[in-house]
LORO-278429 format. One record per residue: x, y, z of N, C-alpha, C in turn. Coordinates in nm, 3 decimals. Atoms other than C-alpha are relative to their C-alpha. Layout:
! LORO-278429
       n.X       n.Y       n.Z      ca.X      ca.Y      ca.Z       c.X       c.Y       c.Z
         X         Y         Z         X         Y         Z         X         Y         Z
...
! end
This chain:
! LORO-278429
       n.X       n.Y       n.Z      ca.X      ca.Y      ca.Z       c.X       c.Y       c.Z
     0.031     0.101    -0.101    12.511    11.221    12.492    -0.051    -0.095    -0.060
     0.026     0.150     0.061    12.473    10.845    12.417    -0.105    -0.057     0.096
     0.099     0.052    -0.070    12.178    10.790    12.661    -0.111     0.121     0.050
     0.142    -0.091    -0.033    11.809    10.978    12.745    -0.063    -0.080     0.092
     0.094     0.043    -0.078    11.561    10.940    13.012    -0.107     0.085    -0.050
     0.115    -0.082     0.047    11.214    11.045    12.924    -0.104    -0.030     0.055
     0.129     0.011    -0.052    10.881    11.077    13.090    -0.119    -0.006    -0.117
     0.078     0.036     0.089    10.611    10.942    12.876    -0.174     0.007     0.044
     0.101    -0.015    -0.111    10.278    11.070    13.009    -0.130    -0.068    -0.093
     0.111     0.054     0.037     9.915    10.880    12.962    -0.088     0.111    -0.065
     0.091    -0.101     0.047     9.627    11.057    12.789    -0.135    -0.109     0.029
     0.156     0.036     0.030     9.254    11.039    12.822    -0.080     0.041    -0.084
     0.099    -0.080     0.127     8.962    11.136    12.599    -0.103     0.077     0.075
     0.098    -0.089    -0.067     8.751    11.427    12.714    -0.119     0.008    -0.079
     0.129     0.031     0.102     8.535    11.367    12.397     0.049    -0.086    -0.111
    -0.032     0.076     0.111     8.508    11.121    12.128    -0.152    -0.053    -0.069
     0.131     0.034     0.121     8.255    11.121    11.812     0.039    -0.067    -0.087
    -0.024     0.058     0.123     8.257    10.898    11.545    -0.101     0.034    -0.101
     0.088    -0.046     0.091     8.143    11.046    11.258    -0.035    -0.072    -0.141
     0.023     0.066     0.096     8.180    10.821    11.013     0.115    -0.138    -0.037
    -0.101     0.069     0.044     8.406    10.563    10.776     0.081     0.052    -0.080
    -0.090    -0.054     0.084     8.704    10.615    10.611     0.060    -0.092    -0.112
    -0.016     0.105     0.104     8.846    10.485    10.305     0.127    -0.087     0.019
    -0.095     0.089    -0.058     9.137    10.339    10.496    -0.032    -0.090     0.058
     0.039     0.093    -0.093     8.925    10.140    10.693    -0.044     0.033     0.132
     0.017    -0.037    -0.159     8.952    10.327    11.008    -0.133     0.113    -0.012
     0.114    -0.092    -0.014     8.700    10.565    11.146     0.026     0.150    -0.042
    -0.027    -0.135     0.017     8.647    10.923    11.082    -0.043     0.049     0.145
     0.032    -0.018    -0.138     8.672    11.074    11.449     0.005     0.158     0.015
    -0.044    -0.143    -0.036     8.665    11.402    11.630     0.007    -0.040     0.143
    -0.021     0.054    -0.132     8.830    11.383    11.971     0.054     0.096     0.087
    -0.085    -0.107    -0.075     8.942    11.587    12.253     0.093    -0.065     0.080
    -0.072     0.099    -0.067     9.244    11.435    12.403     0.100     0.104     0.112
    -0.053    -0.068    -0.083     9.424    11.528    12.722     0.133    -0.101     0.085
    -0.094     0.044    -0.061     9.759    11.459    12.878    -0.017    -0.012     0.162
     0.033     0.008    -0.173     9.784    11.320    13.244     0.139    -0.006     0.056
    -0.111     0.012    -0.052    10.060    11.318    13.476     0.064    -0.150     0.039
    -0.037     0.166     0.009    10.063    10.925    13.511     0.076    -0.014    -0.100
    -0.077     0.017     0.121    10.348    10.850    13.314     0.082    -0.138    -0.002
    -0.080     0.089    -0.023    10.599    10.572    13.229     0.133     0.088    -0.036
    -0.104    -0.060     0.040    10.973    10.639    13.218     0.081    -0.103    -0.125
    -0.092     0.073     0.078    11.160    10.537    12.918     0.148     0.042    -0.010
    -0.155    -0.016    -0.038    11.549    10.497    12.940     0.042    -0.059    -0.173
    -0.076     0.084     0.137    11.741    10.456    12.594     0.121     0.060    -0.031
    -0.173    -0.042    -0.007    12.101    10.449    12.543     0.054    -0.091    -0.132
    -0.096     0.061     0.116    12.340    10.342    12.231     0.065    -0.115     0.015
    -0.082     0.124    -0.016    12.458    10.001    12.175     0.126     0.001    -0.121
    -0.127    -0.021     0.126    12.783     9.930    11.988    -0.036    -0.115    -0.087
     0.045     0.100     0.065    12.588     9.664    11.804    -0.130     0.055    -0.118
     0.079    -0.059     0.083    12.316     9.719    11.526    -0.130    -0.069     0.032
     0.134     0.062    -0.051    12.044     9.537    11.745    -0.109     0.128     0.052
     0.094    -0.087    -0.063    11.729     9.683    11.888    -0.051    -0.083     0.129
     0.035     0.110    -0.102    11.661     9.546    12.250    -0.109     0.087     0.085
     0.109    -0.053    -0.059    11.343     9.608    12.438     0.011    -0.063     0.160
     0.042     0.082    -0.131    11.287     9.543    12.835    -0.091     0.092     0.083
     0.108    -0.060    -0.092    11.014     9.600    13.062    -0.022    -0.034     0.112
    -0.024     0.076    -0.179    10.954     9.568    13.450    -0.141    -0.041    -0.027
     0.156     0.079    -0.016    10.563     9.462    13.346    -0.010    -0.121    -0.075
     0.019     0.125     0.048    10.493     9.095    13.264    -0.065     0.013    -0.131
     0.076    -0.014     0.120    10.245     9.193    13.008     0.028     0.043    -0.108
    -0.058    -0.070     0.116    10.436     9.405    12.768     0.083    -0.075    -0.045
    -0.118     0.096     0.044    10.606     9.225    12.519     0.140     0.054    -0.056
    -0.153    -0.068    -0.020    10.969     9.279    12.481     0.078    -0.049    -0.132
    -0.032     0.020     0.125    10.988     9.167    12.105    -0.017     0.109    -0.119
     0.015    -0.089     0.121    10.945     9.344    11.765    -0.137     0.023    -0.022
     0.175    -0.024     0.003    10.551     9.337    11.831    -0.024     0.140     0.087
     0.060    -0.076    -0.101    10.598     9.605    12.106     0.036     0.156    -0.085
    -0.006    -0.126     0.103    10.544     9.969    11.948     0.123     0.089     0.043
    -0.176    -0.085    -0.032    10.894    10.110    12.119     0.086    -0.066    -0.081
    -0.082     0.061     0.080    11.045     9.861    11.935    -0.015     0.047    -0.160
     0.037    -0.046     0.117    10.852     9.974    11.601     0.055     0.127    -0.012
    -0.025    -0.136     0.017    10.930    10.328    11.665     0.192     0.020    -0.022
    -0.127     0.033    -0.013    11.317    10.225    11.715     0.040    -0.041    -0.157
    -0.032     0.062     0.117    11.296    10.022    11.378    -0.024     0.111    -0.100
     0.043    -0.115     0.105    11.102    10.294    11.184     0.133     0.107    -0.017
    -0.121    -0.123    -0.013    11.396    10.556    11.272     0.110    -0.065    -0.076
    -0.152     0.023     0.063    11.673    10.325    11.164    -0.004    -0.023    -0.171
     0.010     0.017     0.133    11.511    10.270    10.854    -0.011     0.109    -0.106
     0.003    -0.132     0.074    11.428    10.628    10.780     0.151     0.067     0.019
    -0.109    -0.062     0.005    11.764    10.739    10.874     0.140    -0.074    -0.004
    -0.080     0.110    -0.032    12.001    10.447    10.790     0.136     0.038    -0.004
    -0.142    -0.057    -0.020    12.340    10.664    10.763     0.030     0.034     0.141
    -0.019    -0.072    -0.152    12.287    10.810    11.096    -0.020    -0.138     0.100
    -0.004     0.118    -0.061    12.204    10.445    11.218     0.139    -0.076    -0.003
    -0.123     0.065     0.010    12.490    10.312    11.084     0.154     0.068     0.060
    -0.081    -0.079    -0.103    12.709    10.573    11.267    -0.004    -0.008     0.129
     0.026     0.027    -0.157    12.566    10.544    11.616    -0.023    -0.115     0.044
     0.034     0.128    -0.028    12.439    10.183    11.593    -0.120    -0.003     0.081
     0.142     0.020    -0.026    12.151    10.030    11.772    -0.015     0.061     0.139
     0.044    -0.057    -0.109    11.956    10.110    12.068    -0.063    -0.096     0.135
     0.059     0.096    -0.148    11.858     9.947    12.427    -0.105     0.092     0.053
     0.121    -0.075    -0.025    11.507    10.065    12.518    -0.039    -0.074     0.143
     0.081     0.075    -0.110    11.397    10.027    12.887    -0.111     0.053     0.063
     0.103    -0.043    -0.066    11.051    10.076    13.006    -0.047    -0.028     0.136
     0.065     0.014    -0.143    10.953    10.155    13.351    -0.172     0.038    -0.012
     0.135    -0.012     0.035    10.567    10.101    13.308    -0.075     0.034     0.101
     0.043    -0.060    -0.104    10.368    10.289    13.540    -0.161     0.025    -0.054
     0.097    -0.043     0.040    10.064    10.361    13.287    -0.067    -0.170     0.007
     0.046     0.119     0.004     9.819    10.045    13.315    -0.010    -0.068    -0.127
    -0.012     0.050     0.150     9.847     9.797    13.003    -0.171    -0.015    -0.029
     0.104     0.053     0.084     9.544     9.737    12.768    -0.103     0.110     0.085
     0.106    -0.074    -0.105     9.348    10.052    12.953    -0.054     0.110    -0.061
     0.059    -0.132     0.085     9.275    10.316    12.680     0.036     0.115     0.034
    -0.088    -0.103    -0.050     9.537    10.521    12.807     0.115     0.049    -0.095
    -0.131    -0.071     0.084     9.771    10.560    12.513     0.131    -0.057     0.067
    -0.102     0.044    -0.043    10.022    10.364    12.709     0.145    -0.056    -0.121
    -0.121     0.043     0.089    10.223    10.199    12.432     0.040     0.107    -0.096
    -0.019    -0.133     0.102    10.166    10.513    12.209     0.085     0.060     0.041
    -0.083    -0.096    -0.054    10.323    10.729    12.443     0.166    -0.028     0.008
    -0.136     0.049    -0.004    10.614    10.485    12.473     0.079     0.020    -0.129
    -0.019    -0.016     0.122    10.644    10.491    12.116     0.087     0.135    -0.041
    -0.035    -0.135     0.009    10.655    10.854    12.116     0.122     0.053     0.055
    -0.114    -0.032    -0.109    10.911    10.880    12.387     0.138    -0.046    -0.065
    -0.115     0.091     0.062    11.140    10.619    12.172     0.058     0.106    -0.122
     0.003    -0.087     0.138    11.091    10.884    11.856     0.111     0.111     0.041
    -0.076    -0.118    -0.051    11.212    11.190    12.058     0.139    -0.039     0.073
    -0.135     0.007    -0.030    11.475    11.009    12.208     0.114    -0.045    -0.087
    -0.090     0.016     0.088    11.658    10.896    11.927     0.023     0.114    -0.082
     0.011    -0.128     0.074    11.571    11.209    11.736     0.138     0.085     0.074
    -0.100    -0.072    -0.080    11.810    11.370    12.041     0.136    -0.066    -0.012
    -0.168     0.052     0.010    12.099    11.091    12.062     0.067    -0.005    -0.120
    -0.047     0.008     0.095    12.114    11.089    11.735     0.077     0.134    -0.094
    -0.025    -0.135     0.057    12.130    11.463    11.690    -0.066     0.037    -0.125
     0.082    -0.016     0.131    11.871    11.478    11.389    -0.053     0.125    -0.005
     0.101    -0.157    -0.017    11.696    11.807    11.498    -0.128    -0.002    -0.067
     0.140     0.015     0.076    11.364    11.703    11.369    -0.097     0.093     0.098
     0.093    -0.070    -0.083    11.084    11.945    11.439    -0.145    -0.091     0.052
     0.114     0.065    -0.068    10.758    11.842    11.628    -0.081    -0.039    -0.128
     0.082     0.039     0.139    10.573    11.835    11.259     0.089    -0.117    -0.046
    -0.076     0.123     0.060    10.848    11.617    11.148    -0.023    -0.116     0.074
     0.024     0.117    -0.092    10.833    11.380    11.466    -0.150    -0.067    -0.012
     0.145     0.050     0.011    10.451    11.378    11.429    -0.025    -0.076    -0.128
     0.034     0.056     0.123    10.457    11.284    11.068     0.088    -0.161    -0.005
    -0.031     0.121    -0.047    10.679    10.978    11.186    -0.089    -0.115     0.032
     0.103     0.077    -0.115    10.464    10.871    11.472    -0.133    -0.020    -0.078
     0.130     0.041     0.035    10.156    10.874    11.238     0.004    -0.161    -0.073
    -0.016     0.140     0.062    10.291    10.550    11.083    -0.008    -0.104     0.101
    -0.043     0.088    -0.104    10.308    10.399    11.407    -0.153    -0.048     0.056
     0.145     0.019    -0.077     9.943    10.457    11.540    -0.090     0.145     0.000
     0.093    -0.132    -0.019     9.650    10.710    11.578     0.039     0.102     0.096
    -0.006    -0.092    -0.137     9.745    10.833    11.924     0.161     0.026     0.028
    -0.150    -0.030    -0.028    10.134    10.859    11.892     0.030     0.138    -0.053
    -0.021    -0.169     0.030    10.126    11.219    11.710    -0.037     0.091     0.122
     0.046    -0.056    -0.143     9.949    11.325    12.024     0.076    -0.007     0.081
    -0.105     0.043    -0.134    10.178    11.188    12.274     0.130     0.070    -0.039
    -0.134    -0.083     0.049    10.482    11.373    12.109    -0.018     0.140     0.089
    -0.001    -0.151    -0.058    10.364    11.728    12.216    -0.109    -0.027     0.114
     0.101     0.011    -0.132    10.073    11.632    12.460    -0.078     0.111     0.015
     0.081    -0.102    -0.054     9.871    11.892    12.650    -0.140    -0.024    -0.008
     0.131     0.009     0.050     9.519    11.951    12.528    -0.007     0.009    -0.121
     0.006    -0.037     0.195     9.444    11.908    12.148    -0.147    -0.058    -0.034
     0.113     0.025     0.094     9.141    11.877    11.914     0.041    -0.107    -0.086
    -0.036     0.083     0.104     9.201    11.557    11.705    -0.122    -0.053    -0.104
     0.122     0.048     0.113     9.027    11.489    11.373     0.078    -0.106    -0.072
    -0.051     0.130     0.054     9.100    11.222    11.104    -0.046    -0.126     0.059
     0.007     0.133    -0.117     9.167    10.889    11.287     0.045     0.035     0.113
    -0.091    -0.037    -0.144     9.340    11.084    11.551     0.116     0.083    -0.027
    -0.132    -0.041     0.047     9.649    11.210    11.360    -0.025     0.158    -0.050
    -0.014    -0.166     0.064     9.540    11.584    11.259    -0.048     0.047     0.136
    -0.011    -0.062    -0.140     9.605    11.796    11.571    -0.035     0.130     0.005
     0.024    -0.153    -0.006     9.456    12.124    11.672     0.038     0.063     0.144
    -0.038    -0.008    -0.147     9.628    12.239    12.013    -0.104     0.086     0.031
     0.114    -0.089    -0.046     9.378    12.404    12.249     0.081     0.040     0.125
    -0.071    -0.046    -0.160     9.434    12.597    12.565     0.042    -0.090     0.120
    -0.030     0.092    -0.125     9.606    12.406    12.859    -0.076     0.015     0.112
     0.053     0.007    -0.105     9.436    12.259    13.107     0.060    -0.071     0.121
    -0.090     0.090    -0.084     9.674    12.185    13.420    -0.037    -0.005     0.145
     0.041    -0.017    -0.153     9.462    12.252    13.728    -0.094    -0.111     0.044
     0.099     0.098    -0.056     9.222    11.952    13.725     0.089    -0.121     0.017
    -0.084     0.144    -0.033     9.279    11.608    13.859    -0.114    -0.110    -0.048
     0.077     0.104     0.051     9.134    11.295    13.765     0.017    -0.115     0.096
    -0.002     0.125    -0.063     9.064    10.967    13.967    -0.006    -0.119    -0.104
    -0.010     0.087     0.109     9.132    10.653    13.713    -0.059    -0.126     0.079
     0.024     0.130    -0.050     8.967    10.327    13.797    -0.007    -0.124    -0.111
     0.022     0.084     0.107     9.056     9.991    13.609     0.022    -0.134     0.061
     0.003     0.134    -0.034     9.000     9.622    13.655     0.143    -0.065    -0.076
    -0.117     0.053     0.046     9.309     9.455    13.620    -0.019    -0.110    -0.082
     0.046     0.100     0.118     9.181     9.167    13.451    -0.091     0.008    -0.101
     0.106    -0.028     0.080     8.941     9.324    13.229     0.112     0.050    -0.123
    -0.046    -0.051     0.108     9.101     9.441    12.870    -0.137     0.010    -0.140
     0.094    -0.009     0.104     8.865     9.561    12.569     0.107     0.015    -0.101
    -0.062    -0.024     0.110     8.987     9.528    12.220    -0.027     0.121    -0.076
     0.012    -0.135     0.087     9.000     9.869    12.049    -0.044    -0.017    -0.168
     0.085     0.051     0.148     8.923     9.721    11.690    -0.143    -0.062     0.046
     0.146     0.076    -0.042     8.639     9.491    11.867    -0.091     0.112     0.000
     0.059    -0.093    -0.031     8.491     9.811    12.014    -0.043     0.113    -0.124
     0.047    -0.086     0.099     8.495    10.028    11.682    -0.090    -0.090    -0.112
     0.094     0.077     0.092     8.356     9.711    11.482    -0.108    -0.017     0.048
     0.151     0.008    -0.034     8.067     9.694    11.703    -0.086     0.101     0.002
     0.100    -0.128     0.010     8.005    10.025    11.690    -0.047     0.026    -0.144
     0.062    -0.046     0.155     7.993    10.043    11.304    -0.108    -0.132    -0.008
     0.092     0.092     0.008     7.798     9.727    11.344    -0.143     0.022     0.022
     0.158    -0.050    -0.064     7.528     9.877    11.550    -0.066     0.136    -0.043
     0.076    -0.135     0.056     7.516    10.256    11.430     0.040     0.013    -0.129
    -0.059    -0.039     0.139     7.683    10.251    11.101    -0.115     0.055    -0.099
     0.094    -0.059     0.095     7.365    10.342    10.937    -0.040     0.168     0.038
    -0.013    -0.165    -0.043     7.387    10.687    11.135     0.115     0.081    -0.033
    -0.135    -0.051     0.037     7.725    10.753    10.976     0.000     0.110    -0.103
    -0.027    -0.104     0.107     7.801    11.088    10.801     0.049    -0.057    -0.125
    -0.032     0.044     0.119     7.856    10.997    10.425     0.083     0.094    -0.077
    -0.067    -0.128     0.089     7.978    11.328    10.239     0.090     0.048     0.077
    -0.068    -0.099    -0.050     8.290    11.484    10.287     0.003     0.116     0.065
     0.030    -0.143    -0.059     8.198    11.826    10.349    -0.103     0.006     0.122
     0.090     0.004    -0.150     7.935    11.709    10.612     0.092    -0.048     0.106
    -0.101     0.019    -0.096     8.230    11.535    10.777     0.092     0.114     0.071
    -0.072    -0.125    -0.019     8.430    11.866    10.758    -0.086     0.085     0.108
     0.094    -0.111    -0.071     8.129    12.060    10.896    -0.012    -0.045     0.124
     0.035     0.072    -0.142     8.067    11.847    11.174     0.120     0.034     0.105
    -0.124    -0.038    -0.104     8.431    11.846    11.313     0.011     0.137     0.030
    -0.031    -0.162    -0.043     8.446    12.234    11.270    -0.116     0.053     0.096
     0.094    -0.001    -0.096     8.122    12.217    11.493     0.046     0.012     0.100
    -0.054     0.030    -0.130     8.303    12.065    11.752     0.096     0.104     0.063
    -0.101    -0.134    -0.034     8.600    12.303    11.749    -0.075     0.141     0.029
     0.034    -0.096    -0.068     8.386    12.600    11.788    -0.126    -0.023     0.103
     0.118     0.051    -0.073     8.137    12.402    12.002     0.024     0.047     0.170
    -0.013    -0.043    -0.153     8.080    12.427    12.392     0.083    -0.071     0.086
    -0.127     0.055    -0.074     8.345    12.189    12.510     0.101     0.084    -0.028
    -0.106    -0.080     0.036     8.594    12.383    12.309     0.010     0.124     0.096
     0.002    -0.105    -0.051     8.472    12.684    12.477     0.017    -0.012     0.195
    -0.034     0.074    -0.160     8.460    12.521    12.850     0.125    -0.014     0.036
    -0.126     0.000    -0.006     8.803    12.453    12.782     0.080     0.128     0.001
    -0.070    -0.135     0.007     8.917    12.802    12.685    -0.015     0.065     0.148
     0.057    -0.077    -0.104     8.718    12.922    12.976     0.052    -0.062     0.129
    -0.043     0.078    -0.119     8.889    12.655    13.209    -0.098    -0.025     0.090
     0.146     0.012    -0.089     8.527    12.594    13.342    -0.003    -0.147     0.009
    -0.029     0.162    -0.028     8.606    12.224    13.529    -0.135    -0.043    -0.018
     0.151     0.029     0.019     8.206    12.209    13.581    -0.052    -0.030    -0.112
     0.019    -0.001     0.111     8.146    12.274    13.260     0.036    -0.091    -0.120
    -0.070     0.105     0.095     8.399    12.026    13.094    -0.078    -0.120     0.059
     0.058     0.110    -0.071     8.259    11.764    13.346    -0.142    -0.020    -0.057
     0.134     0.050     0.024     7.913    11.782    13.231    -0.030    -0.020    -0.189
    -0.028     0.011     0.180     8.029    11.785    12.822     0.062    -0.129    -0.009
    -0.084     0.130     0.045     8.227    11.475    12.867    -0.087    -0.089    -0.086
     0.101     0.072     0.125     8.127    11.273    12.551     0.082    -0.127    -0.044
    -0.122     0.074     0.066     8.261    10.916    12.432    -0.119    -0.108    -0.053
     0.106     0.086     0.094     8.027    10.726    12.149     0.026    -0.159     0.043
    -0.048     0.156    -0.026     8.241    10.372    12.258    -0.075    -0.033     0.121
     0.060     0.060    -0.153     8.065    10.390    12.595    -0.137    -0.092    -0.060
     0.141     0.080     0.036     7.715    10.265    12.379     0.067    -0.130    -0.032
    -0.024     0.125     0.022     7.894     9.941    12.276     0.069    -0.055     0.145
    -0.066     0.043    -0.115     8.145     9.886    12.559    -0.074    -0.020     0.122
     0.065     0.010    -0.119     7.942     9.941    12.872    -0.116    -0.115     0.009
     0.101     0.074     0.021     7.661     9.700    12.759     0.088    -0.168     0.024
    -0.090     0.138     0.023     7.937     9.418    12.713     0.091    -0.036     0.124
    -0.066     0.008    -0.121     8.105     9.493    13.020    -0.050     0.038     0.119
     0.066    -0.023    -0.143     7.892     9.488    13.326     0.086     0.055     0.120
    -0.046    -0.054    -0.090     8.175     9.574    13.568     0.036     0.127    -0.025
    -0.033    -0.155     0.043     8.280     9.875    13.380    -0.120     0.089    -0.006
     0.132    -0.101    -0.002     7.909     9.998    13.352    -0.027     0.030     0.128
     0.029    -0.030    -0.146     7.888     9.949    13.732     0.105     0.082     0.055
    -0.085    -0.143    -0.053     8.219    10.135    13.814    -0.033     0.117    -0.050
     0.043    -0.141     0.030     8.101    10.417    13.604    -0.119     0.041     0.086
     0.106    -0.046    -0.070     7.788    10.421    13.758     0.037     0.050     0.146
    -0.064    -0.020    -0.121     7.963    10.423    14.103     0.060     0.132    -0.008
    -0.085    -0.150    -0.006     8.177    10.706    14.016    -0.096     0.101    -0.015
     0.114    -0.095     0.031     7.878    10.890    13.870    -0.092     0.065     0.129
     0.079    -0.016    -0.127     7.718    10.887    14.223     0.108     0.061     0.095
    -0.121    -0.032    -0.082     8.049    11.040    14.388     0.016     0.148     0.009
    -0.027    -0.126    -0.009     8.021    11.403    14.345     0.087     0.064    -0.105
    -0.111    -0.026     0.059     8.278    11.427    14.076    -0.058     0.112    -0.114
     0.043    -0.059     0.083     8.281    11.686    13.822    -0.081    -0.024    -0.125
     0.027     0.068     0.093     8.208    11.444    13.545     0.039    -0.130     0.006
    -0.041     0.132    -0.001     8.257    11.068    13.465    -0.004    -0.051    -0.116
    -0.001     0.089     0.170     8.356    10.878    13.124     0.103    -0.088     0.024
    -0.073     0.087     0.024     8.497    10.582    13.024     0.109     0.057    -0.127
    -0.068    -0.045     0.070     8.821    10.671    12.851     0.041    -0.101    -0.154
    -0.042     0.089     0.135     8.906    10.534    12.453    -0.107    -0.073    -0.010
     0.073     0.151     0.000     8.764    10.217    12.415    -0.021    -0.092     0.126
     0.019     0.057    -0.135     8.802    10.159    12.794     0.130    -0.105     0.005
     0.103     0.008    -0.098     8.802     9.968    13.029     0.026     0.111     0.109
    -0.020    -0.123    -0.093     8.951    10.272    13.220    -0.118     0.093     0.006
     0.078    -0.112    -0.034     8.690    10.509    13.376     0.049     0.053     0.077
    -0.061    -0.082    -0.097     8.780    10.821    13.524    -0.117     0.107     0.039
     0.090    -0.121    -0.060     8.616    11.102    13.743     0.084     0.119    -0.005
    -0.078    -0.114    -0.018     8.709    11.457    13.709    -0.038     0.061     0.105
     0.006    -0.085    -0.128     8.788    11.653    14.012     0.059     0.144    -0.016
    -0.057    -0.139    -0.006     8.862    12.002    14.088     0.107     0.018     0.107
    -0.135     0.005    -0.058     9.145    11.921    14.336     0.045    -0.144     0.029
    -0.038     0.148    -0.047     9.348    11.638    14.466    -0.088    -0.037     0.123
     0.098     0.040    -0.116     9.158    11.636    14.795    -0.101    -0.051    -0.038
     0.107     0.075     0.041     8.850    11.559    14.601    -0.002    -0.121    -0.058
    -0.035     0.152     0.071     8.998    11.303    14.375     0.049    -0.097     0.098
    -0.048     0.080    -0.081     9.147    11.126    14.692    -0.107    -0.024     0.084
     0.123     0.008    -0.057     8.797    11.145    14.855    -0.051    -0.077    -0.074
     0.094     0.067     0.090     8.615    11.000    14.585     0.067    -0.141    -0.042
    -0.056     0.161    -0.035     8.881    10.701    14.563     0.001    -0.075     0.076
     0.029     0.076    -0.139     8.837    10.616    14.919    -0.148    -0.045    -0.018
     0.143     0.021     0.001     8.455    10.629    14.863    -0.014    -0.105    -0.113
     0.024     0.123     0.123     8.481    10.390    14.533     0.040    -0.126     0.046
    -0.088     0.103    -0.094     8.729    10.171    14.725    -0.131    -0.122     0.094
     0.058     0.047    -0.096     8.491    10.120    15.012    -0.154    -0.061    -0.067
     0.104     0.028     0.078     8.180    10.080    14.756     0.011    -0.136    -0.107
    -0.039     0.103     0.100     8.348     9.836    14.545     0.141    -0.063     0.061
    -0.103     0.063    -0.059     8.589     9.644    14.745     0.064    -0.120    -0.061
    -0.057     0.093     0.095     8.746     9.430    14.450     0.149     0.018     0.020
    -0.139    -0.017     0.020     9.111     9.353    14.475     0.047     0.006    -0.120
    -0.030     0.007     0.145     9.115     9.336    14.100    -0.028     0.128    -0.031
     0.032    -0.116     0.046     9.005     9.683    14.082     0.127     0.109     0.054
    -0.076    -0.081     0.011     9.296     9.936    14.061    -0.014     0.156    -0.013
     0.014    -0.165     0.011     9.302    10.334    14.124     0.132     0.071     0.010
    -0.098    -0.099     0.021     9.502    10.612    14.034    -0.024     0.156     0.008
     0.053    -0.148    -0.012     9.500    10.963    14.145     0.108     0.088    -0.060
    -0.101    -0.097     0.079     9.659    11.236    13.886    -0.049     0.112    -0.026
     0.072    -0.104     0.035     9.629    11.544    13.747     0.045     0.054    -0.147
     0.021    -0.043     0.171     9.599    11.704    13.389     0.166     0.046     0.004
    -0.104    -0.047    -0.002     9.942    11.814    13.246    -0.001     0.058    -0.132
     0.025    -0.089     0.151    10.014    12.070    12.939     0.131    -0.058    -0.061
    -0.100     0.075     0.087    10.303    11.859    12.796     0.002    -0.128    -0.044
    -0.001     0.130     0.063    10.371    11.545    12.603     0.138    -0.031     0.061
    -0.133     0.031    -0.049    10.726    11.401    12.609     0.107     0.075     0.074
    -0.090    -0.118    -0.067    10.989    11.546    12.841     0.118    -0.075     0.030
    -0.117     0.062    -0.062    11.345    11.466    12.916    -0.013     0.032     0.124
     0.011    -0.048    -0.152    11.406    11.414    13.275     0.157     0.030     0.036
! end
């Protein structure tokens, strides 16, 4: 086939702990990542020229070489030049449903979809580990987005251990359209404020990551215990983002009093989510928050956990 359409799900963090600094300038992290059904659609097709073209229905998404989807296609042309010469360039169309600059890996999942789509279009037959090795070169979230589901992520987020699927829980997401949080700023601020508490020894970093792997949150996931998962949600970046963004902090507090299983900011924000046991509860909480914060700048999405990453439509 010379064209494919793919679904590219967003992700939320159920757990994010910053352990210390890495020699490459990134942070050593332990995270639990979860795919959700809120997704972009990526259409990819062959061109008769050597061009890479990107178009998107969202005005804030770049359509040039700075777009992560473009970078994914460029990486494939560089890694497989003979196949590129045979098949030609690619046209990538992004139907953006995931909010932009929201801490939901929207750009990363689009890039993951491009890697999977080109692999199929060029008949490369790459395995998931091979695709994830390529994905590491594009960003910390891209390897997870390929397989999706529920996973423990260590290192800077690229070392993945699958966890039992959680596909029965719902979430309400809330995000102010006009607020964007810089991920580099969030991590730099955290280092500045809490760097003296960082773990310094490699063996201690490995021990802490192992503790999380065998700890209460992973057990709650294995037991599919939504109430316990809700109680154990954790995100170190809330310590710097919430004081700097009062509206996000207020949104979190309002969600906290809504009767949800648990509430947290996802990644570096500014999206806040409430964990719910059913679609009905999620919709009820959405209406409750809308009435308490009637701000036209505040958008909501009700969606469900999903057990897969990139899928062909």
